[in-house]
C-alpha positions as CSV (number, residue, x, y, z in Angstrom):
1,X,139.1,217.5,103.5
2,X,136.4,220.6,103.5
3,X,134.5,220.0,106.9
4,X,132.2,222.7,106.2
5,X,131.2,221.6,102.4
6,X,130.8,217.9,104.5
7,X,128.0,219.4,106.7
8,X,126.5,221.0,104.2
9,X,126.2,217.7,101.8
10,X,125.0,215.8,105.1
11,X,122.2,218.4,106.0
12,X,121.1,218.7,102.7
13,X,120.8,215.3,102.1
14,X,120.0,214.2,105.7
15,X,123.1,212.5,106.4
16,X,123.6,211.7,110.3
17,X,126.8,210.9,111.4
18,X,130.4,212.0,112.1
19,X,132.6,208.9,111.7
20,X,135.9,209.0,109.8
21,X,134.7,206.2,107.4
22,X,131.3,208.3,106.6
23,X,133.5,211.3,106.3
24,X,135.9,210.2,104.4
25,X,133.0,208.3,101.7
26,X,131.7,211.8,101.2
27,X,134.6,213.3,100.8
28,X,135.5,211.2,97.7
29,X,132.1,211.4,96.4
30,X,132.6,215.2,96.3
31,X,136.2,215.5,95.0
32,X,135.3,212.9,92.2
33,X,131.6,214.5,91.1
34,X,132.9,217.3,88.7
35,X,134.5,214.7,86.5
36,X,133.2,211.4,84.5
37,X,135.4,208.7,85.8
38,X,133.4,205.5,86.7
39,X,132.7,205.3,90.4
40,X,132.4,201.4,92.1
41,X,131.1,201.9,95.5
42,X,131.6,199.0,98.0
43,X,129.5,198.4,101.4
44,X,127.8,195.7,102.9
45,X,123.6,195.4,102.7
46,X,122.1,198.1,104.2
47,X,124.9,200.9,104.5
48,X,123.1,203.4,102.5
49,X,125.4,202.7,99.3
50,X,122.7,204.6,97.2
51,X,123.1,207.8,98.7
52,X,126.7,208.3,97.2
53,X,125.8,208.3,93.2
54,X,122.7,210.7,94.3
55,X,125.3,213.2,95.8
56,X,127.6,212.6,92.8
57,X,125.1,213.6,90.1
58,X,123.8,216.6,92.2
59,X,127.5,217.9,92.3
60,X,128.4,217.2,88.9
61,X,128.0,219.1,85.3
62,X,125.1,216.4,84.3
63,X,123.0,217.4,87.8
64,X,120.5,218.9,85.2
65,X,119.8,216.1,83.6
66,X,118.1,213.1,84.2
67,X,119.3,210.2,86.8
68,X,118.1,206.5,87.1
69,X,118.9,204.2,89.8
70,X,118.8,200.6,88.3
71,X,118.7,197.1,91.0
72,X,120.3,195.1,88.8
73,X,119.3,191.9,91.0
74,X,115.9,192.9,90.9
75,X,115.2,192.3,87.0
76,X,114.9,188.8,85.3
77,X,117.6,187.5,83.4
78,X,115.8,187.1,80.2
79,X,114.9,190.8,80.1
80,X,117.6,192.9,81.5
81,X,119.3,193.9,78.4
82,X,115.9,195.1,76.9
83,X,115.9,197.0,80.2
84,X,119.4,198.6,80.2
85,X,120.0,199.0,76.1
86,X,116.5,198.7,74.9
87,X,115.0,196.9,72.2
88,X,113.8,196.5,68.6
89,X,110.0,195.7,67.6
90,X,109.5,192.1,67.2
91,X,112.7,191.1,69.0
92,X,111.3,189.0,71.7
93,X,107.7,187.6,72.6
94,X,105.7,191.0,73.8
95,X,108.0,193.5,71.8
96,X,105.0,195.2,70.5
97,X,107.2,198.2,70.0
98,X,110.6,199.9,70.3
99,X,112.0,200.6,73.6
100,X,115.1,203.2,74.3
101,X,116.3,201.4,77.2
102,X,117.8,203.3,80.4
103,X,121.3,204.1,78.1
104,X,119.2,205.5,75.7
105,X,117.0,207.5,77.6
106,X,120.0,208.6,80.3
107,X,122.0,210.3,77.1
108,X,124.0,213.3,78.6
109,X,122.8,212.0,82.6
110,X,124.2,209.8,85.2
111,X,123.1,205.7,85.9
112,X,123.2,203.8,89.2
113,X,123.7,200.4,88.7
114,X,123.0,198.8,92.4
115,X,124.2,195.5,92.8
116,X,126.3,195.3,89.7
117,X,127.8,192.0,90.9
118,X,124.5,190.3,89.9
119,X,124.7,191.3,86.1
120,X,124.6,188.0,84.0
121,X,128.0,187.8,82.0
122,X,126.6,188.1,78.9
123,X,125.0,191.5,79.8
124,X,128.6,192.4,81.3
125,X,130.1,192.3,78.1
126,X,127.3,194.8,76.9
127,X,128.4,197.3,79.6
128,X,131.5,197.0,78.8
129,X,131.6,198.3,75.5
130,X,129.6,201.2,76.9
131,X,132.1,202.2,79.2
132,X,134.8,202.0,76.6
133,X,133.2,203.6,73.5
134,X,129.8,204.8,74.5
135,X,128.3,202.5,71.7
136,X,125.5,199.7,72.0
137,X,123.2,197.9,69.9
138,X,119.6,197.1,70.7
139,X,118.2,193.6,71.3
140,X,117.4,192.5,67.9
141,X,118.5,195.4,66.4
142,X,121.7,195.7,63.9
143,X,122.2,199.8,64.1
144,X,125.1,200.6,66.6
145,X,123.8,203.5,68.6
146,X,125.4,206.5,70.8
147,X,125.6,207.3,74.5
148,X,127.2,209.7,77.1
149,X,126.4,208.4,80.4
150,X,128.2,208.8,83.6
151,X,128.0,204.9,85.6
152,X,128.3,204.6,88.9
153,X,127.7,200.9,90.1
154,X,127.5,199.8,93.3
155,X,127.8,196.5,95.1
156,X,128.1,193.8,98.4
157,X,129.2,190.8,96.5
158,X,133.3,190.1,97.0
159,X,134.2,190.9,93.5
160,X,137.6,189.4,94.1
161,X,135.7,186.0,94.7
162,X,133.4,186.5,92.4
163,X,136.4,186.9,89.7
164,X,138.2,183.8,90.3
165,X,134.6,181.9,90.5
166,X,134.0,183.4,86.6
167,X,130.9,185.1,87.3
168,X,132.4,189.0,86.9
169,X,134.7,190.0,84.1
170,X,138.0,191.1,85.4
171,X,138.2,193.8,82.9
172,X,134.7,195.0,83.6
173,X,135.4,195.6,87.2
174,X,138.7,197.4,86.4
175,X,136.6,199.8,84.4
176,X,134.0,200.3,87.2
177,X,136.8,200.4,89.8
178,X,138.5,203.8,88.3
179,X,137.4,205.4,91.8
180,X,136.5,203.0,94.6
181,X,134.9,204.1,97.6
182,X,134.2,202.4,101.0
183,X,131.2,202.5,102.7
184,X,131.6,201.6,106.2
185,X,129.9,199.1,108.4
186,X,127.7,200.5,111.0
187,X,129.8,198.5,113.5
188,X,132.4,200.5,112.7
189,X,130.5,203.9,113.2
190,X,130.8,203.9,116.9
191,X,128.8,207.0,118.0
192,X,126.9,207.4,114.5
193,X,124.9,204.7,116.1
194,X,123.2,205.9,118.8
195,X,122.9,209.3,116.2
196,X,120.9,207.1,114.5
197,X,118.9,205.5,116.9
198,X,117.5,208.9,118.2
199,X,116.8,210.3,114.8
200,X,114.9,207.0,114.1
201,X,113.1,207.6,117.5
202,X,112.0,211.2,116.5
203,X,110.7,210.1,113.3
204,X,108.8,207.6,114.9
205,X,107.0,209.5,117.4
206,X,106.2,212.6,114.8
207,X,104.6,210.1,112.7
208,X,102.5,208.3,115.2
209,X,102.1,210.8,118.0
210,X,104.0,208.8,120.6
211,X,106.3,209.6,123.1
212,X,109.4,209.1,121.8
213,X,112.0,206.2,123.6
214,X,115.3,206.9,124.7
215,X,117.9,204.4,126.3
216,X,119.7,203.8,129.7
217,X,123.3,203.9,129.5
218,X,123.5,199.9,129.6
219,X,121.2,199.5,126.4
220,X,123.6,202.3,124.8
221,X,126.7,200.2,125.5
222,X,125.1,197.1,123.9
223,X,124.4,199.2,120.7
224,X,127.5,200.2,120.2
225,X,128.4,196.3,121.3
226,X,126.3,194.5,118.6
227,X,127.3,193.9,115.3
228,X,124.4,194.9,113.1
229,X,124.5,192.5,110.2
230,X,121.6,194.5,108.6
231,X,123.4,198.1,109.3
232,X,121.5,200.7,109.1
233,X,118.2,199.3,108.2
234,X,118.4,196.9,110.9
235,X,118.8,199.9,113.4
236,X,116.2,201.1,111.9
237,X,113.6,198.2,112.1
238,X,114.9,197.7,115.5
239,X,114.1,201.1,116.6
240,X,110.7,201.5,114.9
241,X,109.5,197.9,116.7
242,X,110.4,199.3,120.0
243,X,108.6,202.6,119.3
244,X,105.3,200.4,118.8
245,X,105.7,197.3,121.0
246,X,107.8,198.4,124.0
247,X,105.4,199.7,126.9
248,X,108.3,201.3,128.8
249,X,109.6,204.5,126.9
250,X,112.9,204.4,128.3
251,X,114.3,201.4,127.1
252,X,116.3,199.3,129.5
253,X,118.7,196.6,128.5
254,X,116.2,193.9,129.6
255,X,113.9,195.8,127.3
256,X,116.7,195.9,124.8
257,X,117.5,192.3,124.5
258,X,114.0,191.3,123.4
259,X,114.8,192.7,120.2
260,X,118.2,191.5,119.7
261,X,120.1,188.9,120.0
262,X,121.8,188.1,123.7
263,X,124.7,186.9,121.9
264,X,127.0,189.6,120.7
265,X,127.9,187.2,118.0
266,X,125.4,186.7,116.7
267,X,123.9,187.7,113.5
268,X,120.3,186.9,113.7
269,X,117.5,188.8,115.9
270,X,116.2,187.4,118.9
271,X,113.0,185.9,118.7
272,X,110.2,187.1,121.0
273,X,109.5,184.4,123.6
274,X,106.1,183.6,124.7
275,X,105.4,183.0,128.1
276,X,106.6,179.2,128.4
277,X,105.3,177.4,125.9
278,X,108.3,175.4,123.8
279,X,108.3,175.4,120.1
280,X,109.4,172.5,118.2
281,X,109.9,174.5,114.9
282,X,113.4,173.8,114.8
283,X,113.0,170.1,115.2
284,X,110.8,169.7,112.3
285,X,112.7,171.9,110.1
286,X,115.7,169.7,110.9
287,X,113.6,166.4,109.8
288,X,112.1,168.5,107.0
289,X,115.5,169.1,105.8
290,X,116.7,165.0,106.4
291,X,114.1,163.8,104.2
292,X,114.7,166.0,101.6
293,X,118.3,164.6,101.2
294,X,116.8,161.1,101.5
295,X,114.5,161.6,99.0
296,X,118.4,162.3,97.4
297,X,119.6,159.7,98.1
298,X,117.0,157.2,97.2
299,X,117.4,158.7,93.7
300,X,120.8,158.2,93.7
301,X,120.2,154.6,94.9
302,X,117.8,153.8,92.0
303,X,120.6,155.0,89.6
304,X,123.1,152.9,90.6
305,X,121.2,150.0,90.6
306,X,120.0,150.5,87.0
307,X,123.3,150.5,86.0
308,X,124.4,147.7,87.4
309,X,121.2,145.9,86.2
310,X,122.1,147.1,82.3
311,X,125.7,145.7,83.5
312,X,124.0,141.9,84.0
313,X,121.9,142.2,81.0
314,X,124.7,142.4,78.9
315,X,126.3,139.6,81.2
316,X,123.7,137.6,80.1
317,X,123.5,138.3,76.4
318,X,127.5,137.9,75.9
319,X,126.9,134.3,78.0
320,X,124.8,132.9,75.3
321,X,127.1,134.0,72.4
322,X,129.1,130.9,71.0
323,X,132.7,130.8,72.3
324,X,132.3,133.2,75.0
325,X,133.3,132.5,78.3
326,X,132.3,134.8,81.3
327,X,134.9,135.4,83.2
328,X,134.3,135.0,87.6
329,X,132.6,138.1,88.9
330,X,133.2,139.0,92.6
331,X,131.6,141.6,94.9
332,X,134.2,143.9,94.9
333,X,134.1,144.2,91.2
334,X,130.2,145.4,90.8
335,X,129.9,149.6,90.9
336,X,130.1,150.5,94.3
337,X,127.2,153.5,95.4
338,X,128.1,156.4,96.5
339,X,128.3,157.3,100.4
340,X,128.2,153.4,101.2
341,X,130.3,151.2,103.4
342,X,132.9,148.5,101.6
343,X,131.5,145.0,101.3
344,X,133.6,142.8,102.6
345,X,133.0,139.3,101.1
346,X,135.4,138.4,98.1
347,X,133.1,135.0,97.1
348,X,132.4,134.0,93.6
349,X,129.5,134.6,92.2
350,X,128.5,132.8,89.5
351,X,126.5,133.7,86.7
352,X,122.8,133.6,87.7
353,X,120.6,133.4,84.4
354,X,117.6,135.1,85.6
355,X,119.2,137.2,88.0
356,X,117.1,141.3,87.9
357,X,118.3,144.1,89.9
358,X,114.8,145.2,90.9
359,X,114.3,149.0,90.9
360,X,113.0,151.1,94.0
361,X,110.4,153.4,93.8
362,X,110.3,156.0,96.2
363,X,107.7,155.6,98.7
364,X,104.7,157.8,98.2
365,X,103.5,157.3,101.3
366,X,106.2,159.6,103.0
367,X,104.6,162.5,100.8
368,X,108.5,163.9,100.3
369,X,106.9,166.6,97.3
370,X,104.9,168.6,100.6
371,X,107.7,167.7,102.9
372,X,110.0,169.5,100.3
373,X,108.0,172.1,99.3
374,X,107.6,173.1,102.6
375,X,111.6,173.1,103.3
376,X,111.7,175.5,100.2
377,X,109.3,177.5,101.5
378,X,110.9,178.0,104.5
379,X,114.4,178.5,103.0
380,X,113.1,181.6,100.6
381,X,110.8,183.1,104.0
382,X,114.1,183.5,105.8
383,X,115.6,184.5,102.8
384,X,113.7,186.7,102.1
385,X,112.7,185.2,98.5
386,X,116.9,185.7,97.7
387,X,116.7,182.2,96.0
388,X,120.8,182.1,95.3
389,X,120.8,182.4,99.2
390,X,118.2,179.7,99.8
391,X,119.9,177.5,97.2
392,X,123.3,177.9,99.5
393,X,121.1,177.2,102.7
394,X,119.4,174.4,101.3
395,X,122.7,173.2,99.7
396,X,121.5,172.8,96.5
397,X,122.4,174.3,93.0
398,X,120.6,177.6,91.8
399,X,119.2,175.6,89.0
400,X,117.6,172.9,91.1
401,X,116.2,175.1,92.9
402,X,114.4,177.0,90.5
403,X,113.6,173.4,88.9
404,X,112.0,172.7,92.5
405,X,110.2,176.3,92.7
406,X,108.8,175.4,89.1
407,X,107.7,171.8,90.6
408,X,105.9,172.5,93.4
409,X,104.3,175.6,92.3
410,X,105.6,178.3,94.3
411,X,106.8,180.8,91.1
412,X,102.9,181.3,91.0
413,X,102.8,183.3,94.2
């Protein structure tokens, strides 16, 4: 590890820190930069993965060529192929002209694919072909095109798990993972936390002409012990909050605990409490979720009763046929609805000529649409608009959440 070269790199890119994990990541980036090997940067959200591909490109023979950073998770699935590989005129609605795509424009340069784990499977197959042969075809085209692009990718997804679940191609993973670079989480960087705090505090003081905030010894220990689930981005946000909101310029432990959780195992920011008032927000959200799940149970019950009604209709029709004697049915033989208690009586039920299962309609007075809308809005807000995380929190599939968003008109916001 060339210490002098590392220090020059840190100064050039304003990288603060001297932890072993950070130094190792930068050292690998500098060593692999002169080659054309693919690099996969692995690390949690907010650790600063985006600086590594910049270091690689600027220290490579391609440094005078174009560099593109693309967030794969922010491009809609229906247009990502066109964005990456281009399209022909008229290939889809809105394609009023031809498009080169990033792989065409960045020829001889470098493309950084951030959140590569979010790529659709079909796009992964196209990307694999580019990595292996340098060839691609525009959307709606037939001509095979060539490109010479260095690819650096990054992900915060557990790729092994994504492969086992069929969400990511194993062959593409190994092709991208030629040179892996692990970016350490902030909680493992030790004294770097305090160095970063000083940097952010100084930046805020200079930008808004405020006295710079400092930390007491006890407050420093709290910063070092906290897990930092949001990593460097979270530390920056908290420092900015304290710089603006705190009347004290020397931040003690009591002041600091208004901005980070008292529970060191927590992964959420502590809310700032207003004096002496109780909030029923959490209780309201629990009630919304119960009613939301109840709506699903009512739908399941209605479907089960519809099936029972069809069976009774078929039995009644067969009972009217000549020479047919229906076998007696017991209650235990009827279809059981999910999550219902078993019915214990076993007395024989004689066929009833006019028996019908009444369809249960959802009570409109509960206004469940409004409740479901509020619950979906809350989940999206808590997860910063990330639909996958919101669906996971609600306990529903991605497809169901998208349908709910369209149903409630939330996609127009």
